[in-house]
C-alpha positions in Angstrom: -63.1 -38.9 -9.1 -62.6 -39.4 -5.4 -59.0 -40.6 -5.9 -58.3 -37.7 -8.3 -59.5 -35.2 -5.7 -57.3 -36.8 -3.1 -54.2 -36.6 -5.3 -55.0 -33.0 -6.3 -55.4 -32.1 -2.6 -52.1 -33.8 -1.8 -50.3 -31.7 -4.6 -51.8 -28.5 -3.3 -50.9 -29.0 0.3 -47.4 -30.3 -0.5 -46.7 -27.1 -2.5 -48.2 -25.0 0.3 -45.9 -26.6 2.8 -42.8 -26.3 0.5 -43.5 -22.6 0.0 -43.7 -22.0 3.8 -40.4 -23.9 4.3 -38.7 -21.9 1.6 -40.0 -18.7 3.1 -38.4 -19.9 6.4 -35.1 -20.5 4.6 -35.0 -24.2 5.5 -32.6 -26.7 4.0 -33.7 -29.3 1.4 -34.5 -31.9 4.0 -36.6 -29.5 6.0 -38.4 -28.4 2.9 -39.3 -32.0 2.0 -40.4 -32.8 5.6 -42.7 -29.8 5.8 -44.2 -30.5 2.4 -44.8 -34.1 3.4 -46.4 -33.4 6.8 -48.6 -30.7 5.3 -49.8 -33.0 2.6 -50.5 -36.1 4.8 -51.0 -34.7 8.4 -54.7 -34.2 8.2 -55.3 -37.5 6.4 -53.2 -39.4 8.9 -55.2 -38.0 11.8 -58.4 -38.9 10.0 -57.4 -42.4 9.3 -56.3 -43.0 12.8 -59.6 -41.7 14.2 -61.7 -44.0 12.0 -59.4 -47.0 12.6 -58.1 -47.1 9.0 -54.6 -48.5 9.5 -52.1 -48.5 8.0 -53.0 -45.0 6.9 -53.8 -44.2 3.3 -50.4 -42.8 2.2 -48.6 -45.9 3.7 -50.7 -48.3 1.6 -50.3 -46.4 -1.7 -46.8 -45.3 -2.6 -48.3 -42.9 -5.2 -48.9 -40.3 -2.5 -45.2 -40.3 -1.6 -44.2 -39.9 -5.3 -46.7 -37.1 -5.8 -45.4 -35.3 -2.7 -41.8 -35.6 -3.8 -42.6 -34.5 -7.3 -44.7 -31.5 -6.0 -41.8 -30.5 -3.7 -39.3 -30.7 -6.5 -41.6 -28.6 -8.8 -42.1 -25.9 -6.2 -38.3 -25.7 -5.5 -37.3 -25.6 -9.1 -39.9 -23.0 -10.1 -39.8 -21.0 -6.9 -38.4 -18.0 -8.7 -41.3 -18.2 -11.2 -43.9 -18.1 -8.5 -44.5 -14.4 -8.0 -46.0 -13.1 -4.8 -45.0 -16.0 -2.6 -47.6 -15.2 0.0 -50.4 -15.1 -2.6 -49.3 -18.4 -4.1 -49.2 -20.0 -0.6 -52.7 -18.8 0.1 -54.0 -20.0 -3.2 -52.6 -23.5 -2.9 -53.6 -23.7 0.8 -57.2 -22.7 -0.1 -57.4 -25.3 -3.0 -56.0 -27.9 -0.5 -58.7 -27.3 2.1 -61.4 -27.4 -0.5 -60.3 -30.7 -1.9 -59.4 -32.4 1.4 -62.7 -31.4 3.1 -64.5 -33.6 0.6 -62.0 -36.4 0.9 -62.5 -36.5 4.7 -66.3 -36.4 4.4 -66.2 -39.3 1.9 -64.0 -41.3 4.2 -66.4 -40.7 7.0 -69.4 -41.9 4.9 -67.5 -45.0 3.9 -67.0 -45.7 7.6 -70.7 -45.3 8.2 -70.5 -42.2 10.3 -73.2 -39.6 11.0 -73.1 -36.6 8.6 -72.2 -34.2 11.4 -69.2 -36.4 12.3 -68.3 -36.6 8.6 -68.2 -32.8 8.3 -66.0 -32.6 11.4 -63.8 -35.3 9.9 -63.6 -33.4 6.6 -62.7 -30.2 8.5 -59.9 -32.0 10.4 -58.6 -33.6 7.2 -58.4 -30.1 5.6 -57.0 -28.2 8.6 -54.6 -30.3 10.6 -51.9 -30.6 7.9 -51.7 -26.9 8.0 -51.7 -26.9 11.8 -48.7 -29.2 11.9 -46.9 -27.2 9.2 -47.4 -23.9 11.1 -46.3 -25.4 14.5 -43.2 -26.9 13.0 -42.4 -23.5 11.3 -42.9 -21.7 14.6 -46.1 -19.9 13.5 -49.5 -19.6 15.1 -51.7 -22.0 13.1 -54.0 -20.2 10.6 -57.0 -22.1 12.0 -56.5 -20.4 15.4 -56.1 -16.9 14.1 -58.9 -14.4 13.2 -58.7 -15.4 9.5 -61.6 -17.7 8.5 -60.2 -21.2 7.8 -62.4 -24.0 9.2 -65.7 -22.3 8.6 -65.6 -22.7 4.8 -64.9 -26.4 5.3 -68.0 -26.7 7.5 -70.2 -24.7 5.0 -68.9 -26.9 2.1 -69.7 -30.0 4.1 -73.3 -28.8 4.7 -73.7 -28.0 1.0 -72.4 -31.4 0.1 -75.0 -33.2 2.2 -77.8 -30.9 1.0 -76.9 -31.6 -2.6 -76.8 -35.3 -2.0 -80.5 -35.2 -1.4 -81.1 -33.8 -4.9 -81.0 -35.9 -8.1 -77.5 -34.7 -9.0 -74.6 -36.8 -10.1 -72.1 -37.4 -7.2 -69.2 -36.0 -9.2 -71.1 -32.7 -9.7 -71.9 -32.6 -6.0 -68.1 -33.0 -5.3 -67.2 -30.1 -7.6 -69.9 -27.7 -6.3 -69.1 -28.4 -2.6 -65.4 -28.0 -3.2 -66.0 -24.7 -5.1 -68.1 -23.5 -2.1 -65.2 -24.0 0.3 -62.7 -22.3 -2.0 -64.9 -19.3 -2.8 -66.0 -18.7 0.8 -62.4 -18.6 1.9 -61.4 -16.4 -0.9 -64.2 -13.9 -0.2 -63.6 -14.0 3.5 -59.9 -13.0 3.0 -60.7 -10.4 0.3 -63.3 -8.6 2.3 -61.5 -9.2 5.6 -64.4 -11.2 7.1 -63.4 -12.8 10.4 -64.9 -14.5 13.4 -65.1 -12.2 16.5 -62.2 -12.3 18.9 -62.9 -12.6 22.6 -60.8 -10.5 25.0 -60.4 -11.0 28.7 -61.1 -7.4 29.4 -57.7 -6.9 31.1 -55.8 -4.2 29.3 -52.5 -4.9 31.1 
């Protein structure tokens, strides 16, 4: 179940990166690079922080194959994907939901405190998108008003609360992942955002 979630998250983030690169009118090489760093950026940072080297995607060639296949799929069917921005948002949201759980589970395997595991899950889910946006000359979504990291934190809290109940771990994974995805979808739909702090200088 854990490995399946990791692969699904990789697919979602790879497609998300490819859609951004296509929107930026990059060449084929640029599209593949953006898709790749979006898919593995957060996981790479996570593995380096917990001392897991070589990082996951270097030890399992499946991740590389999955990213390439996802990129090819997104490129070939780009004309079939209506409303590019909506598709990007959907795949990005699925990606953060899945990768939050992957990061938390990696933290648990490393024997880390639940709070650190939640932070690790949030980083795993967010930083691939941060790298993608920086390379594409965009302000990263996590630093804008739009809620991005908060659903990851809420999903992580729900995950640890459910672990205390007599519920199968796979069900806990699914519920926590759905919480992340639904909270982000609702936040965007109803334009819920964290408050912005201004300096007070109008000049």
